[in-house]
N, C-alpha and C positions, 0 to 999 in steps of 0.2 A: 515841765509845765505845758499842758495842752490847752489849745484855744477852742472854745466852743462857739460855733457859728450858729446864730439863731436865724432861721428863715421863716417867712410868713407861712401860715398854715391855711390851706385851702381845702374845700370839700368839692369833690368832683363826682358827678353822676355818670356812670358808664353803663352800656348795655351789658347783659349777662355774659355775652360772648367776649366782649372786650375785657371785662373784669376778670374772666377766666384766663385770658391770654396774658394779662398783666401779672396775675398771680403765678401762672406757669413760668413766665420769664423770671420773676423774682425768686422762685424756688430753685431754678437751675444754677444758682450761684454765679450767674453772669452779672447780676446786679445785687446790691446789698439789701434793697427794699423795693417795695412797689413805687415809692416816691421816685427812686432813681430810674425806674423803668419809665414812668410818666415824663420825667425830665429828659430822658433820652429821646422819647418820641417828640417832645416839644422841640428839642434841638434839631431833630431830623426834619421837622416841618419848616423850621427857619432855614435850614440848609436847602431844602427843596424850593423855597421861595426865592432864595438867592440864585439858585441854578436856573429857575424859570426866568428870572429877570435877566440873567446873562444870556440865556437862550434867545429871548426876545431881542436883546441888543444885537446879538450875532445875526439873527434873521434880518433885522433892519440893515445891518452892514452888508450882508449878502445881497439884498435887493439893490442897494446903492451901487455895489460893485458890478452887478449885472447890467444896470442902467448905464453905468460908465462904459462898460465894455461895448454895449450897443452903440452908444454915442461915438466911441472910438472907431468902430467899424464903419459907421456912416462918414466920419471924417476921413478915414483912409480911402474910402470909395470916392469921395469928392476930390481928394488930393490926387488920386490916380487919374481921374477924368481931367482935372485941371492940368496935370503934367502932360497928358496926351495932347490937349489943346495947345499948350505952350510949345511942345515939340513940333506940332504941325505948323504953328506960326513961325517958328524958327526956320523950319525947312522951307516955307514959302518965301521968307525974306532973303534967304541965302541961295535960293535956286537961281540958275541962269535965266535970263529973259525968255529964251525960247521955250524953256520948260514951263515957266509961269503962263505963257501964252497958250501952250498946249493944254495945260490944266484948265485954263479959262474956257477954251473952246470945247474940249472933250470931257472935262471933269478930271479930278485928281486920280481916280482909280481906273 
């Protein structure tokens, strides 16, 4: 027992060039009919739309990652500067009195 699937019938107007391409593809035994060729191209268009949407999402994600990387670079630079200041403060607090006086009079370097 075979099942017959009834699909809606549509009329499509194509340019001569596209109509020839559809007929050529249907004749090559890759597809059983012109309708199958048209369905193939519709599914390709749907796939292309999904790919485009995914590409846009990945581009947004890439921009976000680049921004985060720049923020992280700024944070690292700040932390290195802050660490240097803390090291200087630690050195000043733990230096002997004579050394601190010399720095006061002549400067640290």
